[in-house]
N, CA, C and O atoms as a GROMACS GRO file, in nm:
protein
  332
    1MET      N    1  -5.356   1.009   5.726
    1MET     CA    2  -5.327   1.087   5.620
    1MET      C    3  -5.213   1.164   5.640
    1MET      O    4  -5.200   1.229   5.744
    2ILE      N    5  -5.118   1.164   5.540
    2ILE     CA    6  -4.982   1.267   5.534
    2ILE      C    7  -5.045   1.413   5.543
    2ILE      O    8  -5.136   1.464   5.479
    3THR      N    9  -4.965   1.463   5.645
    3THR     CA   10  -4.989   1.640   5.644
    3THR      C   11  -4.824   1.677   5.599
    3THR      O   12  -4.718   1.645   5.651
    4VAL      N   13  -4.851   1.744   5.498
    4VAL     CA   14  -4.705   1.821   5.454
    4VAL      C   15  -4.736   1.967   5.475
    4VAL      O   16  -4.827   2.022   5.412
    5TYR      N   17  -4.646   2.045   5.584
    5TYR     CA   18  -4.684   2.208   5.607
    5TYR      C   19  -4.582   2.244   5.525
    5TYR      O   20  -4.474   2.186   5.517
    6SER      N   21  -4.619   2.351   5.458
    6SER     CA   22  -4.559   2.407   5.342
    6SER      C   23  -4.583   2.564   5.326
    6SER      O   24  -4.671   2.624   5.386
    7LYS      N   25  -4.507   2.614   5.249
    7LYS     CA   26  -4.561   2.753   5.186
    7LYS      C   27  -4.561   2.728   5.004
    7LYS      O   28  -4.467   2.754   4.928
    8PRO      N   29  -4.642   2.695   4.981
    8PRO     CA   30  -4.721   2.635   4.854
    8PRO      C   31  -4.673   2.761   4.720
    8PRO      O   32  -4.638   2.746   4.603
    9ALA      N   33  -4.686   2.841   4.775
    9ALA     CA   34  -4.686   2.969   4.692
    9ALA      C   35  -4.563   3.028   4.645
    9ALA      O   36  -4.544   3.074   4.532
   10THR      N   37  -4.478   3.025   4.742
   10THR     CA   38  -4.296   3.055   4.741
   10THR      C   39  -4.227   2.950   4.754
   10THR      O   40  -4.112   2.993   4.759
   11CYS      N   41  -4.222   2.832   4.764
   11CYS     CA   42  -4.124   2.748   4.844
   11CYS      C   43  -4.126   2.634   4.720
   11CYS      O   44  -4.234   2.582   4.689
   12TYR      N   45  -4.031   2.606   4.667
   12TYR     CA   46  -3.990   2.520   4.535
   12TYR      C   47  -3.984   2.380   4.588
   12TYR      O   48  -4.033   2.287   4.524
   13TYR      N   49  -3.921   2.360   4.713
   13TYR     CA   50  -3.929   2.209   4.735
   13TYR      C   51  -4.057   2.194   4.809
   13TYR      O   52  -4.086   2.078   4.837
   14CYS      N   53  -4.137   2.286   4.846
   14CYS     CA   54  -4.264   2.242   4.872
   14CYS      C   55  -4.354   2.187   4.771
   14CYS      O   56  -4.411   2.080   4.792
   15ILE      N   57  -4.373   2.266   4.643
   15ILE     CA   58  -4.428   2.236   4.531
   15ILE      C   59  -4.393   2.128   4.451
   15ILE      O   60  -4.470   2.088   4.363
   16GLN      N   61  -4.270   2.068   4.474
   16GLN     CA   62  -4.215   1.978   4.439
   16GLN      C   63  -4.231   1.853   4.513
   16GLN      O   64  -4.208   1.750   4.450
   17THR      N   65  -4.275   1.841   4.664
   17THR     CA   66  -4.317   1.744   4.770
   17THR      C   67  -4.442   1.717   4.704
   17THR      O   68  -4.449   1.611   4.642
   18ALA      N   69  -4.559   1.805   4.706
   18ALA     CA   70  -4.668   1.791   4.650
   18ALA      C   71  -4.660   1.724   4.509
   18ALA      O   72  -4.734   1.628   4.486
   19LYS      N   73  -4.592   1.762   4.435
   19LYS     CA   74  -4.609   1.656   4.292
   19LYS      C   75  -4.555   1.526   4.331
   19LYS      O   76  -4.624   1.427   4.305
   20TRP      N   77  -4.437   1.509   4.392
   20TRP     CA   78  -4.425   1.383   4.443
   20TRP      C   79  -4.485   1.264   4.506
   20TRP      O   80  -4.470   1.144   4.480
   21LEU      N   81  -4.563   1.329   4.602
   21LEU     CA   82  -4.654   1.251   4.670
   21LEU      C   83  -4.749   1.213   4.560
   21LEU      O   84  -4.780   1.097   4.533
   22THR      N   85  -4.790   1.313   4.503
   22THR     CA   86  -4.926   1.275   4.395
   22THR      C   87  -4.873   1.185   4.286
   22THR      O   88  -4.942   1.087   4.254
   23ALA      N   89  -4.746   1.209   4.218
   23ALA     CA   90  -4.697   1.094   4.131
   23ALA      C   91  -4.712   0.948   4.199
   23ALA      O   92  -4.754   0.842   4.153
   24HIS      N   93  -4.675   0.975   4.296
   24HIS     CA   94  -4.650   0.833   4.379
   24HIS      C   95  -4.781   0.787   4.432
   24HIS      O   96  -4.776   0.668   4.463
   25GLY      N   97  -4.871   0.829   4.447
   25GLY     CA   98  -5.002   0.796   4.482
   25GLY      C   99  -5.062   0.792   4.654
   25GLY      O  100  -5.138   0.721   4.719
   26PHE      N  101  -4.977   0.919   4.679
   26PHE     CA  102  -4.972   0.929   4.838
   26PHE      C  103  -5.119   1.004   4.825
   26PHE      O  104  -5.156   1.043   4.714
   27GLU      N  105  -5.192   1.022   4.928
   27GLU     CA  106  -5.309   1.097   4.977
   27GLU      C  107  -5.241   1.182   5.100
   27GLU      O  108  -5.193   1.142   5.206
   28PHE      N  109  -5.256   1.329   5.041
   28PHE     CA  110  -5.210   1.408   5.196
   28PHE      C  111  -5.281   1.558   5.179
   28PHE      O  112  -5.335   1.604   5.078
   29HIS      N  113  -5.266   1.605   5.278
   29HIS     CA  114  -5.341   1.707   5.315
   29HIS      C  115  -5.219   1.832   5.323
   29HIS      O  116  -5.146   1.829   5.422
   30GLU      N  117  -5.199   1.941   5.219
   30GLU     CA  118  -5.113   2.051   5.260
   30GLU      C  119  -5.178   2.115   5.350
   30GLU      O  120  -5.297   2.100   5.376
   31VAL      N  121  -5.084   2.206   5.415
   31VAL     CA  122  -5.116   2.298   5.515
   31VAL      C  123  -5.019   2.403   5.475
   31VAL      O  124  -4.898   2.380   5.472
   32ASP      N  125  -5.078   2.539   5.439
   32ASP     CA  126  -4.989   2.656   5.408
   32ASP      C  127  -4.937   2.744   5.573
   32ASP      O  128  -4.988   2.840   5.629
   33VAL      N  129  -4.867   2.695   5.594
   33VAL     CA  130  -4.809   2.776   5.728
   33VAL      C  131  -4.810   2.946   5.734
   33VAL      O  132  -4.825   3.014   5.836
   34THR      N  133  -4.793   2.991   5.608
   34THR     CA  134  -4.829   3.133   5.593
   34THR      C  135  -4.969   3.158   5.607
   34THR      O  136  -4.993   3.278   5.622
   35ALA      N  137  -5.057   3.094   5.606
   35ALA     CA  138  -5.180   3.135   5.629
   35ALA      C  139  -5.256   3.058   5.762
   35ALA      O  140  -5.367   3.093   5.802
   36ASP      N  141  -5.191   2.967   5.810
   36ASP     CA  142  -5.248   2.890   5.914
   36ASP      C  143  -5.120   2.928   6.050
   36ASP      O  144  -5.004   2.888   6.051
   37PRO      N  145  -5.190   3.017   6.155
   37PRO     CA  146  -5.069   3.062   6.254
   37PRO      C  147  -5.050   2.908   6.324
   37PRO      O  148  -4.942   2.852   6.341
   38LYS      N  149  -5.177   2.860   6.358
   38LYS     CA  150  -5.151   2.743   6.427
   38LYS      C  151  -5.068   2.623   6.376
   38LYS      O  152  -5.026   2.538   6.455
   39ALA      N  153  -5.042   2.616   6.230
   39ALA     CA  154  -4.965   2.500   6.191
   39ALA      C  155  -4.830   2.567   6.202
   39ALA      O  156  -4.743   2.494   6.250
   40LEU      N  157  -4.787   2.705   6.166
   40LEU     CA  158  -4.690   2.754   6.154
   40LEU      C  159  -4.612   2.715   6.366
   40LEU      O  160  -4.508   2.660   6.403
   41GLU      N  161  -4.703   2.764   6.428
   41GLU     CA  162  -4.667   2.751   6.589
   41GLU      C  163  -4.671   2.584   6.608
   41GLU      O  164  -4.622   2.550   6.716
   42PHE      N  165  -4.710   2.495   6.542
   42PHE     CA  166  -4.678   2.368   6.559
   42PHE      C  167  -4.539   2.315   6.526
   42PHE      O  168  -4.459   2.254   6.597
   43ILE      N  169  -4.534   2.360   6.382
   43ILE     CA  170  -4.375   2.311   6.320
   43ILE      C  171  -4.269   2.393   6.394
   43ILE      O  172  -4.154   2.349   6.390
   44LYS      N  173  -4.290   2.495   6.454
   44LYS     CA  174  -4.172   2.595   6.532
   44LYS      C  175  -4.177   2.527   6.653
   44LYS      O  176  -4.073   2.520   6.718
   45SER      N  177  -4.259   2.486   6.688
   45SER     CA  178  -4.280   2.445   6.866
   45SER      C  179  -4.224   2.262   6.855
   45SER      O  180  -4.236   2.194   6.956
   46ARG      N  181  -4.164   2.199   6.729
   46ARG     CA  182  -4.104   2.080   6.704
   46ARG      C  183  -3.972   2.087   6.682
   46ARG      O  184  -3.893   1.992   6.686
   47GLY      N  185  -3.935   2.262   6.646
   47GLY     CA  186  -3.780   2.266   6.619
   47GLY      C  187  -3.744   2.299   6.502
   47GLY      O  188  -3.628   2.326   6.472
   48HIS      N  189  -3.886   2.298   6.389
   48HIS     CA  190  -3.840   2.314   6.265
   48HIS      C  191  -3.835   2.502   6.218
   48HIS      O  192  -3.899   2.596   6.265
   49GLN      N  193  -3.750   2.498   6.129
   49GLN     CA  194  -3.722   2.642   6.098
   49GLN      C  195  -3.743   2.660   5.932
   49GLN      O  196  -3.736   2.764   5.866
   50THR      N  197  -3.771   2.514   5.882
   50THR     CA  198  -3.790   2.529   5.712
   50THR      C  199  -3.927   2.435   5.687
   50THR      O  200  -3.993   2.368   5.767
   51VAL      N  201  -3.944   2.460   5.537
   51VAL     CA  202  -4.068   2.384   5.492
   51VAL      C  203  -4.017   2.321   5.382
   51VAL      O  204  -3.917   2.369   5.327
   52PRO      N  205  -4.074   2.213   5.339
   52PRO     CA  206  -4.170   2.166   5.380
   52PRO      C  207  -4.143   2.041   5.505
   52PRO      O  208  -4.048   1.962   5.506
   53GLN      N  209  -4.247   2.049   5.597
   53GLN     CA  210  -4.233   1.934   5.692
   53GLN      C  211  -4.337   1.832   5.662
   53GLN      O  212  -4.450   1.866   5.628
   54ILE      N  213  -4.296   1.686   5.677
   54ILE     CA  214  -4.412   1.580   5.619
   54ILE      C  215  -4.434   1.475   5.780
   54ILE      O  216  -4.342   1.413   5.835
   55TYR      N  217  -4.570   1.481   5.823
   55TYR     CA  218  -4.588   1.447   5.924
   55TYR      C  219  -4.715   1.320   5.885
   55TYR      O  220  -4.773   1.284   5.783
   56LEU      N  221  -4.714   1.288   6.005
   56LEU     CA  222  -4.832   1.155   5.989
   56LEU      C  223  -4.896   1.211   6.137
   56LEU      O  224  -4.838   1.175   6.239
   57GLY      N  225  -5.013   1.298   6.148
   57GLY     CA  226  -5.047   1.325   6.278
   57GLY      C  227  -4.980   1.421   6.342
   57GLY      O  228  -4.964   1.538   6.309
   58GLU      N  229  -4.929   1.344   6.467
   58GLU     CA  230  -4.828   1.434   6.504
   58GLU      C  231  -4.659   1.412   6.527
   58GLU      O  232  -4.575   1.457   6.605
   59THR      N  233  -4.660   1.328   6.426
   59THR     CA  234  -4.534   1.250   6.437
   59THR      C  235  -4.458   1.261   6.320
   59THR      O  236  -4.499   1.205   6.218
   60LEU      N  237  -4.336   1.334   6.316
   60LEU     CA  238  -4.280   1.334   6.223
   60LEU      C  239  -4.266   1.234   6.102
   60LEU      O  240  -4.223   1.122   6.133
   61LEU      N  241  -4.285   1.249   6.012
   61LEU     CA  242  -4.302   1.103   5.905
   61LEU      C  243  -4.134   1.083   5.827
   61LEU      O  244  -4.066   0.980   5.813
   62VAL      N  245  -4.112   1.194   5.796
   62VAL     CA  246  -3.965   1.222   5.702
   62VAL      C  247  -3.892   1.327   5.764
   62VAL      O  248  -3.925   1.445   5.768
   63GLU      N  249  -3.778   1.268   5.816
   63GLU     CA  250  -3.675   1.364   5.819
   63GLU      C  251  -3.602   1.424   5.700
   63GLU      O  252  -3.557   1.358   5.606
   64GLY      N  253  -3.595   1.570   5.714
   64GLY     CA  254  -3.513   1.641   5.618
   64GLY      C  255  -3.614   1.678   5.504
   64GLY      O  256  -3.556   1.706   5.399
   65GLY      N  257  -3.754   1.686   5.498
   65GLY     CA  258  -3.859   1.758   5.385
   65GLY      C  259  -3.842   1.688   5.307
   65GLY      O  260  -3.836   1.567   5.330
   66TYR      N  261  -3.824   1.756   5.149
   66TYR     CA  262  -3.824   1.707   5.034
   66TYR      C  263  -3.721   1.584   5.002
   66TYR      O  264  -3.740   1.466   4.973
   67THR      N  265  -3.609   1.660   5.019
   67THR     CA  266  -3.488   1.541   5.004
   67THR      C  267  -3.475   1.419   5.113
   67THR      O  268  -3.436   1.307   5.079
   68GLY      N  269  -3.508   1.449   5.233
   68GLY     CA  270  -3.501   1.331   5.292
   68GLY      C  271  -3.597   1.235   5.219
   68GLY      O  272  -3.552   1.122   5.198
   69MET      N  273  -3.749   1.267   5.167
   69MET     CA  274  -3.878   1.222   5.133
   69MET      C  275  -3.772   1.130   4.987
   69MET      O  276  -3.779   1.007   4.980
   70ILE      N  277  -3.706   1.190   4.910
   70ILE     CA  278  -3.662   1.183   4.803
   70ILE      C  279  -3.573   1.032   4.820
   70ILE      O  280  -3.587   0.927   4.757
   71LYS      N  281  -3.493   1.062   4.914
   71LYS     CA  282  -3.405   0.957   4.991
   71LYS      C  283  -3.464   0.867   5.004
   71LYS      O  284  -3.439   0.766   4.938
   72LEU      N  285  -3.557   0.871   5.086
   72LEU     CA  286  -3.641   0.737   5.124
   72LEU      C  287  -3.684   0.657   5.053
   72LEU      O  288  -3.654   0.538   5.062
   73GLY      N  289  -3.780   0.714   4.952
   73GLY     CA  290  -3.791   0.662   4.856
   73GLY      C  291  -3.970   0.622   4.894
   73GLY      O  292  -4.022   0.625   5.006
   74ALA      N  293  -4.024   0.594   4.786
   74ALA     CA  294  -4.179   0.561   4.781
   74ALA      C  295  -4.184   0.430   4.846
   74ALA      O  296  -4.262   0.429   4.941
   75THR      N  297  -4.124   0.318   4.824
   75THR     CA  298  -4.158   0.211   4.882
   75THR      C  299  -4.123   0.201   5.054
   75THR      O  300  -4.163   0.124   5.141
   76ALA      N  301  -4.063   0.277   5.055
   76ALA     CA  302  -4.000   0.264   5.235
   76ALA      C  303  -4.102   0.362   5.292
   76ALA      O  304  -4.120   0.362   5.414
   77LEU      N  305  -4.185   0.461   5.196
   77LEU     CA  306  -4.241   0.572   5.268
   77LEU      C  307  -4.383   0.514   5.277
   77LEU      O  308  -4.459   0.559   5.363
   78HIS      N  309  -4.422   0.420   5.194
   78HIS     CA  310  -4.529   0.349   5.230
   78HIS      C  311  -4.510   0.200   5.315
   78HIS      O  312  -4.608   0.136   5.353
   79GLU      N  313  -4.419   0.172   5.330
   79GLU     CA  314  -4.374   0.075   5.455
   79GLU      C  315  -4.427   0.142   5.571
   79GLU      O  316  -4.520   0.098   5.639
   80ARG      N  317  -4.345   0.282   5.598
   80ARG     CA  318  -4.401   0.351   5.725
   80ARG      C  319  -4.512   0.370   5.744
   80ARG      O  320  -4.558   0.360   5.858
   81LEU      N  321  -4.592   0.404   5.634
   81LEU     CA  322  -4.781   0.418   5.653
   81LEU      C  323  -4.835   0.313   5.680
   81LEU      O  324  -4.943   0.313   5.740
   82ALA      N  325  -4.775   0.197   5.642
   82ALA     CA  326  -4.856   0.048   5.670
   82ALA      C  327  -4.829   0.018   5.837
   82ALA      O  328  -4.907  -0.057   5.895
   83LYS      N  329  -4.732   0.072   5.901
   83LYS     CA  330  -4.699   0.055   6.068
   83LYS      C  331  -4.820   0.089   6.135
   83LYS      O  332  -4.825   0.086   6.258
   0.00000   0.00000   0.00000
């Protein structure tokens, strides 16, 4: 399942990521890095300084957060998940 590391209360792109994934029928789990120190440490340890970050397990699924996801598109994202 997709994990979206985000700040849903304050991050426009995080909110838009969740809306886009939902609109395109993706199942995902959202983790608020402001409420989960381990999640924050995880994304920092991967070199990220911004959210949202979109992962499948411990593998970065989409480079570039929301913008990267939109550029990739729903079809290509479905294909990545099928592999």
